C-alpha positions in Angstrom: -9.6 56.7 -62.3 -10.8 53.1 -61.9 -11.2 51.1 -58.7 -13.0 47.9 -57.6 -15.7 47.7 -55.0 -17.8 44.9 -53.7 -21.6 45.5 -53.6 -23.6 43.9 -50.9 -27.2 44.1 -49.7 -27.3 45.2 -46.0 -30.5 45.8 -44.0 -32.6 46.5 -47.1 -30.1 48.9 -48.8 -26.9 48.5 -50.9 -23.4 49.2 -49.7 -20.2 49.1 -51.8 -16.8 48.8 -50.2 -13.3 48.8 -51.6 -12.2 45.4 -52.7 -8.9 43.8 -51.8 -6.4 46.5 -50.9 -7.9 49.1 -53.3 -8.8 51.7 -50.6 -11.3 52.5 -47.9 -14.4 53.5 -50.0 -17.8 53.0 -48.4 -20.7 53.9 -50.6 -24.3 53.7 -49.4 -26.9 53.8 -52.1 -30.7 53.7 -52.3 -33.3 54.1 -55.0 -34.2 57.7 -55.8 -37.2 57.2 -58.1 -36.2 60.2 -60.2 -34.5 58.5 -63.3 -35.5 59.7 -66.8 -35.1 56.3 -68.6 -33.7 53.8 -66.1 -33.4 53.4 -62.4 -32.2 56.3 -60.2 -30.0 56.1 -57.1 -28.8 58.5 -54.5 -26.6 58.2 -51.4 -23.3 59.0 -49.7 -19.7 58.0 -50.3 -16.5 58.5 -48.2 -13.0 57.1 -48.0 -10.1 56.8 -50.4 -10.0 54.8 -53.6 -6.7 53.6 -55.2 -6.6 53.7 -59.0 -6.2 50.2 -60.5 -5.9 51.7 -64.0 -7.4 50.5 -67.2 -7.0 46.8 -67.9 -5.5 46.2 -64.4 -2.4 48.4 -64.9 -2.2 50.5 -61.8 -1.4 54.2 -61.8 0.0 56.4 -59.0 -3.3 58.2 -58.3 -5.9 58.0 -55.5 -9.1 59.9 -54.8 -10.4 60.9 -51.4 -14.1 61.5 -51.2 -15.6 63.4 -48.2 -13.6 64.8 -45.3 -13.6 64.8 -41.5 -14.8 68.4 -41.5 -17.5 68.2 -44.2 -18.6 64.5 -43.8 -19.3 62.1 -46.7 -19.7 63.3 -50.2 -23.2 62.9 -51.8 -24.0 61.3 -55.2 -26.8 60.6 -57.5 -27.1 58.8 -60.8 -29.1 56.5 -63.0 -29.0 53.6 -65.4 -29.6 54.4 -69.0 -32.5 51.8 -69.3 -34.6 49.5 -67.1 -32.4 46.6 -68.3 -29.0 48.1 -68.0 -26.5 47.4 -65.1 -24.3 50.4 -66.2 -24.9 53.5 -63.9 -23.6 57.0 -64.3 -23.9 60.1 -62.2 -22.4 62.9 -60.2 -20.5 63.1 -56.8 -20.6 66.4 -55.0 -18.6 67.4 -51.9 -15.0 67.3 -50.9 -13.0 65.5 -53.6 -9.2 65.3 -53.6 -7.0 63.5 -56.1 -3.4 62.9 -55.0 -0.2 60.8 -55.8 2.7 59.4 -53.9 4.8 62.5 -54.6 2.4 64.7 -52.6 0.9 66.4 -55.6 -2.8 66.9 -55.2 -5.8 68.7 -56.7 -9.3 69.3 -55.2 -12.7 69.9 -56.8 -16.3 70.0 -55.6 -17.9 67.6 -58.1 -16.9 64.7 -60.4 -18.7 62.3 -62.7 -18.8 58.6 -61.7 -19.8 55.4 -63.3 -20.3 51.8 -62.0 -20.8 48.5 -63.8 -20.3 44.8 -63.1 -16.8 43.6 -63.4 
């Protein structure tokens, strides 16, 4: 699953929101100070992301993170070095993948990654 977000600095922290019409994701991240080799982050994420696919070829999949009953999902992660802009980590909470045919699947944790586009 691939989507595009815009990362901005707001009131001393970082917020990523879905770009264009790629969903309603809102991710709030802050430094965690617990990375092994790079920089650590932690935060919350909620909303729905539409899969833009690899190389811009969309697929009929979306993921919803968090829920009205359980609130935002949480995440943590880190870069693999102090000079890398590639981050990877884990999202935990309510996670649901679905398509336009109504087929869906839920899980309690997924892996995520983020890098400049």
